[in-house]
ZAKE-106553 format. One record per residue: residue in three letters; x, y, z of N, C-alpha, C, CB in turn. Coordinates in steps of 0.1 Angstrom, whole numbers, plus 5000, padded with zeros to 4 digits. Atoms other than C-alpha are relative to their C-alpha. Last residue first. Glycine has a CB too. Example, Ala and Ser with C-alpha at 12.3 -4.5 7.8 and 13.67 -1.06 7.14 Angstrom:
BEGIN
[rec SER, [4991, 4989, 5000], [5137, 4989, 5071], [4992, 5011, 5008], [5004, 5005, 4986]]
[rec ALA, [5009, 4988, 5000], [5123, 4955, 5078], [5009, 5012, 5000], [4990, 5000, 5012]]
***
This chain:
BEGIN
[rec LEU, [4991, 4999, 4989], [2237, 2987, 8118], [5013, 4998, 5002], [4996, 4993, 5008]]
[rec PRO, [4986, 5008, 4996], [2220, 2991, 8086], [5006, 5004, 5012], [5012, 5001, 4990]]
[rec LEU, [4990, 4994, 5010], [2187, 3009, 8087], [5009, 4992, 5004], [5004, 5016, 5001]]
[rec MET, [4987, 5001, 4996], [2154, 2988, 8103], [5009, 5010, 4989], [5005, 4982, 5000]]
[rec ASP, [4995, 4991, 5012], [2118, 2986, 8100], [5013, 5003, 5005], [4990, 5014, 4996]]
[rec CYS, [4995, 4992, 4998], [2109, 2955, 8119], [5006, 5007, 4990], [5005, 4997, 5007]]
[rec TYR, [4987, 4997, 5011], [2081, 2930, 8112], [5007, 5014, 5006], [4992, 5003, 4980]]
[rec GLN, [4989, 5008, 5002], [2056, 2908, 8128], [5012, 5008, 4988], [4993, 4985, 4995]]
[rec HIS, [5002, 5003, 5012], [2021, 2925, 8122], [5017, 4994, 5001], [4994, 5013, 4990]]
[rec ASN, [5009, 5005, 5003], [2014, 2930, 8159], [5002, 4994, 4986], [4991, 5009, 5003]]
[rec THR, [5001, 5011, 4995], [2051, 2929, 8171], [4981, 4995, 4996], [5006, 5002, 5018]]
[rec ASN, [5013, 5002, 4997], [2059, 2959, 8150], [4995, 4985, 5003], [4993, 5005, 4990]]
[rec ILE, [4999, 5012, 5001], [2093, 2971, 8154], [4986, 4996, 5001], [5008, 4994, 5009]]
[rec GLU, [5012, 5008, 4996], [2098, 3006, 8142], [5001, 4984, 5002], [4990, 5002, 4991]]
[rec LEU, [5010, 4985, 4996], [2129, 3031, 8135], [4984, 4993, 5004], [4999, 5013, 4983]]
[rec ILE, [5010, 5008, 5005], [2159, 3008, 8142], [4989, 5009, 5000], [4999, 4987, 5009]]
[rec GLU, [5010, 5001, 4988], [2188, 3028, 8140], [4991, 4991, 4997], [4993, 5013, 5002]]
[rec ASN, [4999, 5015, 4988], [2217, 3032, 8119], [4994, 4998, 5009], [5010, 4997, 5008]]
[rec LEU, [5005, 5006, 5006], [2218, 3061, 8091], [5002, 4987, 5004], [5001, 5004, 4991]]
[rec ASP, [5009, 4997, 4987], [2247, 3080, 8108], [4983, 4994, 4995], [5001, 5021, 5005]]
[rec SER, [4994, 5004, 4992], [2273, 3066, 8081], [4988, 5002, 5014], [5014, 5006, 4999]]
[rec ILE, [5014, 5008, 4999], [2253, 3075, 8050], [5001, 4995, 5016], [4999, 4985, 4987]]
[rec ASP, [4997, 5006, 4987], [2282, 3097, 8041], [4988, 4996, 5002], [5006, 5009, 5010]]
[rec LEU, [5015, 4991, 4995], [2279, 3102, 8002], [4999, 4991, 5013], [4983, 4998, 4988]]
[rec LYS, [5004, 5007, 4993], [2320, 3095, 7987], [4989, 5009, 5011], [5011, 4992, 5005]]
[rec GLU, [5006, 4987, 4990], [2332, 3113, 7959], [4991, 4990, 5003], [4994, 5017, 4994]]
[rec THR, [5013, 4995, 5005], [2354, 3084, 7937], [4991, 5009, 5012], [4992, 4988, 4994]]
[rec ALA, [4996, 4987, 5011], [2388, 3079, 7936], [4988, 5005, 5002], [5005, 4997, 4982]]
[rec GLU, [4994, 4990, 4992], [2387, 3050, 7966], [5001, 5013, 4991], [5016, 4994, 5006]]
[rec LYS, [5014, 4998, 4990], [2358, 3028, 7946], [5008, 5013, 5008], [4994, 4984, 5013]]
[rec LYS, [4988, 4996, 4990], [2386, 3026, 7917], [4986, 5007, 5008], [5016, 5013, 4993]]
[rec GLN, [5006, 4986, 4991], [2363, 3003, 7897], [5008, 5005, 5009], [4988, 4998, 5010]]
[rec GLY, [4993, 4985, 5005], [2391, 2984, 7873], [4990, 5006, 5008], [5000, 5005, 4982]]
[rec ALA, [4985, 5004, 5000], [2374, 2951, 7877], [4998, 5011, 4996], [5009, 4988, 4994]]
[rec LYS, [4997, 5005, 5017], [2337, 2954, 7891], [5017, 5002, 5002], [4992, 5013, 4984]]
[rec PRO, [4999, 4989, 5010], [2337, 2960, 7932], [5004, 4994, 4985], [5012, 5010, 5006]]
[rec VAL, [4987, 5003, 5006], [2324, 2930, 7949], [4999, 5013, 4991], [5003, 4984, 4991]]
[rec GLN, [5001, 5005, 5014], [2291, 2939, 7971], [5017, 5002, 4993], [4986, 5010, 4990]]
[rec HIS, [5002, 5015, 5004], [2282, 2932, 8006], [5004, 4999, 4985], [4984, 4995, 5003]]
[rec SER, [5006, 4999, 5015], [2297, 2965, 8017], [4999, 4986, 4997], [5009, 5009, 4989]]
[rec VAL, [4992, 5007, 5009], [2299, 2960, 8059], [4993, 5004, 4987], [5002, 4984, 5003]]
[rec ALA, [4999, 5015, 5001], [2281, 2985, 8078], [5007, 4991, 4988], [4988, 4996, 5001]]
[rec LYS, [4993, 5010, 4990], [2294, 3017, 8087], [4998, 4984, 4998], [4995, 5003, 5014]]
[rec LYS, [5008, 5009, 4991], [2288, 3033, 8058], [5004, 4995, 5009], [4994, 4990, 4994]]
[rec LYS, [4993, 5006, 4989], [2303, 3058, 8030], [4992, 4997, 5011], [5011, 5007, 5006]]
[rec LEU, [5002, 4995, 4986], [2287, 3053, 7999], [5009, 4996, 5012], [4989, 4996, 5003]]
[rec SER, [5002, 5015, 4988], [2300, 3056, 7968], [4996, 5002, 5011], [5010, 4992, 5006]]
[rec LEU, [5001, 4993, 4984], [2295, 3086, 7939], [5003, 4985, 5007], [4979, 5009, 5005]]
[rec PRO, [5000, 5015, 4990], [2306, 3082, 7901], [5001, 5007, 5015], [5017, 4987, 4996]]
[rec ALA, [4987, 5010, 4999], [2310, 3118, 7884], [4994, 4989, 5009], [5015, 5009, 5008]]
[rec ALA, [5008, 5011, 5004], [2276, 3139, 7873], [5010, 4983, 5001], [4995, 5005, 4982]]
[rec THR, [4998, 5009, 5011], [2291, 3166, 7888], [4993, 4992, 5001], [5011, 4996, 4999]]
[rec ASN, [4997, 4990, 5012], [2281, 3201, 7909], [5006, 4989, 4987], [5013, 5013, 5005]]
[rec ARG, [4988, 5006, 5009], [2265, 3180, 7937], [5001, 5008, 4989], [4997, 4986, 4994]]
[rec THR, [4989, 4996, 4999], [2242, 3200, 7957], [5014, 4999, 4990], [5000, 4995, 5010]]
[rec LYS, [5005, 4990, 5009], [2212, 3180, 7952], [5011, 5010, 4994], [4989, 5008, 5006]]
[rec LEU, [5001, 5007, 5014], [2228, 3148, 7966], [4998, 5012, 4992], [4987, 4988, 4998]]
[rec GLN, [4986, 5003, 5009], [2242, 3168, 7996], [5001, 4996, 4986], [5008, 4988, 5005]]
[rec THR, [4995, 4987, 4998], [2206, 3181, 8005], [5015, 4996, 4991], [5000, 5005, 5020]]
[rec ALA, [5011, 4995, 5016], [2190, 3146, 7995], [5008, 5012, 5000], [4980, 5005, 5001]]
[rec ILE, [4998, 5004, 5011], [2217, 3134, 8023], [4993, 5003, 4987], [5000, 4989, 5002]]
[rec ARG, [4988, 4993, 5002], [2206, 3164, 8047], [5006, 4990, 4988], [5009, 5000, 5014]]
[rec ASN, [4997, 4982, 5006], [2173, 3159, 8044], [5011, 5005, 5000], [4993, 5011, 5008]]
[rec VAL, [5002, 4998, 5013], [2176, 3121, 8053], [4997, 5014, 4991], [4990, 4994, 4998]]
[rec LYS, [4990, 5007, 5006], [2194, 3126, 8082], [4999, 4999, 4987], [5001, 4988, 5005]]
[rec MET, [4991, 4989, 4999], [2166, 3153, 8094], [5016, 4992, 4993], [5000, 5006, 5019]]
[rec ASP, [5007, 4992, 5009], [2136, 3127, 8086], [5015, 5012, 4994], [4986, 5009, 5009]]
[rec HIS, [4992, 5004, 5015], [2159, 3102, 8103], [4997, 5006, 4993], [4999, 4989, 4993]]
[rec ARG, [4987, 5002, 5004], [2155, 3127, 8135], [5004, 4993, 4992], [5006, 4998, 5007]]
[rec ASN, [4998, 4988, 5008], [2122, 3133, 8129], [5017, 5001, 4998], [4992, 5014, 5007]]
[rec MET, [5002, 4999, 5021], [2114, 3095, 8124], [5006, 5016, 5003], [4975, 4999, 4989]]
[rec SER, [4990, 5011, 5007], [2132, 3089, 8163], [4996, 5005, 4983], [4995, 4979, 5005]]
[rec ILE, [4986, 4995, 5003], [2113, 3117, 8177], [5011, 4997, 4994], [5004, 5001, 5009]]
[rec THR, [4998, 4986, 5007], [2083, 3107, 8165], [5012, 5007, 5003], [4989, 5009, 5003]]
[rec THR, [5000, 5004, 5013], [2089, 3070, 8182], [4999, 5013, 4986], [4988, 4990, 5001]]
[rec SER, [4983, 5006, 5000], [2098, 3087, 8215], [5002, 4995, 4983], [5003, 4985, 5013]]
[rec ASP, [4990, 4987, 5003], [2064, 3105, 8214], [5014, 4997, 4995], [5002, 5008, 5014]]
[rec ASN, [5001, 4989, 4991], [2044, 3073, 8212], [5010, 5008, 4997], [5001, 4996, 5015]]
[rec LYS, [5013, 4987, 5006], [2035, 3044, 8188], [5004, 5010, 5012], [4977, 4993, 5002]]
[rec THR, [5014, 5005, 5001], [2065, 3020, 8203], [4995, 5011, 4995], [4992, 4995, 5013]]
[rec LYS, [5006, 4987, 4995], [2106, 3025, 8200], [4983, 4994, 4996], [5008, 5019, 4990]]
[rec ALA, [5013, 4997, 5002], [2129, 2996, 8204], [4993, 5013, 5003], [4995, 4990, 5006]]
[rec LYS, [5001, 4991, 5008], [2164, 3002, 8208], [4984, 5005, 4994], [5008, 4995, 4991]]
[rec SER, [4993, 4989, 4999], [2175, 2981, 8240], [4999, 5013, 4992], [5011, 4995, 4998]]
[rec ASN, [5004, 4997, 4987], [2149, 2954, 8240], [5009, 5016, 5004], [5005, 4986, 5009]]
[rec ILE, [5018, 4993, 4998], [2143, 2953, 8204], [5001, 5000, 5015], [4984, 4988, 4993]]
[rec LEU, [5001, 4990, 5006], [2183, 2948, 8200], [4987, 5006, 5001], [5005, 4999, 4989]]
[rec THR, [4993, 4992, 4988], [2188, 2925, 8229], [5002, 5014, 4992], [5016, 4993, 5006]]
[rec LYS, [5008, 4995, 4986], [2163, 2904, 8211], [5008, 5010, 5005], [4996, 4989, 5012]]
[rec ILE, [5013, 4995, 5002], [2177, 2906, 8178], [4994, 5005, 5012], [4992, 4990, 4994]]
[rec THR, [5011, 5006, 5004], [2211, 2893, 8189], [4990, 5011, 4999], [4996, 4989, 5009]]
[rec THR, [5013, 4991, 4999], [2245, 2914, 8192], [4990, 4989, 4996], [4999, 5014, 4988]]
[rec MET, [5009, 4999, 5010], [2274, 2889, 8188], [4987, 5007, 5005], [4998, 4988, 4995]]
***
Protein backbone atom coordinates (compact mmCIF):
# COMPACT_ATOMS: atom_id res chain seq x y z
CA UNK A 1 0.00 0.00 0.00
CA UNK A 2 1.34 3.40 -0.98
CA UNK A 3 1.51 5.88 1.87
CA UNK A 4 1.01 9.63 1.62
CA UNK A 5 4.62 10.14 2.74
CA UNK A 6 5.83 7.96 -0.14
CA UNK A 7 3.71 9.95 -2.59
CA UNK A 8 4.99 13.22 -1.21
CA UNK A 9 8.60 12.09 -1.53
CA UNK A 10 8.17 10.69 -5.03
CA UNK A 11 5.78 13.15 -6.71
CA UNK A 12 5.79 16.40 -4.77
CA UNK A 13 6.32 19.58 -6.73
CA UNK A 14 7.61 22.81 -5.27
CA UNK A 15 6.90 26.31 -6.49
CA UNK A 16 9.48 26.26 -9.27
CA UNK A 17 9.78 25.34 -12.94
CA UNK A 18 8.70 21.73 -12.35
CA UNK A 19 5.40 22.96 -10.90
CA UNK A 20 4.87 25.14 -13.97
CA UNK A 21 5.52 22.16 -16.23
CA UNK A 22 3.18 20.03 -14.14
CA UNK A 23 0.40 22.65 -14.30
CA UNK A 24 0.90 23.11 -18.06
CA UNK A 25 0.55 19.34 -18.49
CA UNK A 26 -2.58 19.41 -16.30
CA UNK A 27 -4.05 22.31 -18.31
CA UNK A 28 -3.49 20.35 -21.54
CA UNK A 29 -5.35 17.36 -20.06
CA UNK A 30 -8.25 19.55 -18.94
CA UNK A 31 -8.40 21.23 -22.37
CA UNK A 32 -8.52 17.80 -24.05
CA UNK A 33 -11.48 16.79 -21.88
CA UNK A 34 -13.24 20.15 -22.40
CA UNK A 35 -12.82 19.82 -26.18
CA UNK A 36 -14.22 16.30 -26.08
CA UNK A 37 -17.28 17.58 -24.20
CA UNK A 38 -17.78 20.60 -26.49
CA UNK A 39 -17.65 18.50 -29.65
CA UNK A 40 -20.23 15.93 -28.52
CA UNK A 41 -23.14 15.69 -30.95
CA UNK A 42 -25.59 14.26 -28.47
CA UNK A 43 -27.15 14.96 -25.11
CA UNK A 44 -27.17 11.25 -24.28
CA UNK A 45 -25.89 10.15 -20.86
CA UNK A 46 -22.15 10.11 -20.37
CA UNK A 47 -20.03 8.10 -17.94
CA UNK A 48 -16.45 8.54 -16.84
CA UNK A 49 -13.61 6.23 -17.77
CA UNK A 50 -11.02 6.57 -15.02
CA UNK A 51 -8.26 4.64 -13.30
CA UNK A 52 -9.58 5.20 -9.77
CA UNK A 53 -12.26 2.97 -8.32
CA UNK A 54 -15.79 4.27 -8.77
CA UNK A 55 -17.44 4.87 -5.41
CA UNK A 56 -20.88 5.37 -6.89
CA UNK A 57 -23.44 2.61 -6.86
CA UNK A 58 -25.27 2.46 -10.22
CA UNK A 59 -28.98 3.24 -10.12
CA UNK A 60 -31.37 0.40 -10.80
CA UNK A 61 -31.71 -0.13 -14.54
CA UNK A 62 -28.80 2.15 -15.37
CA UNK A 63 -26.76 0.78 -18.26
CA UNK A 64 -23.34 2.27 -17.60
CA UNK A 65 -21.62 0.10 -20.21
CA UNK A 66 -23.94 1.36 -22.94
CA UNK A 67 -23.18 5.03 -22.37
CA UNK A 68 -20.50 7.06 -24.11
CA UNK A 69 -17.29 7.19 -22.06
CA UNK A 70 -15.35 10.35 -21.26
CA UNK A 71 -11.73 9.33 -20.68
CA UNK A 72 -10.30 11.07 -17.62
CA UNK A 73 -7.81 8.32 -16.81
CA UNK A 74 -4.81 10.61 -17.29
CA UNK A 75 -5.95 12.92 -14.48
CA UNK A 76 -3.74 11.14 -11.95
CA UNK A 77 -1.18 13.52 -10.50
CA UNK A 78 -0.36 15.43 -7.36
CA UNK A 79 -0.62 19.06 -8.43
CA UNK A 80 0.68 20.77 -5.31
CA UNK A 81 1.73 20.00 -1.77
CA UNK A 82 1.66 23.07 0.43
CA UNK A 83 3.43 22.34 3.70
CA UNK A 84 2.91 25.90 5.01
CA UNK A 85 -0.88 25.68 4.86
CA UNK A 86 -0.92 21.86 5.16
CA UNK A 87 -2.93 20.88 2.11
CA UNK A 88 -2.43 18.74 -0.95
CA UNK A 89 -4.11 19.43 -4.29
CA UNK A 90 -4.33 16.12 -6.11
CA UNK A 91 -6.26 14.22 -8.72
CA UNK A 92 -7.45 10.63 -8.27
CA UNK A 93 -4.49 8.26 -8.28
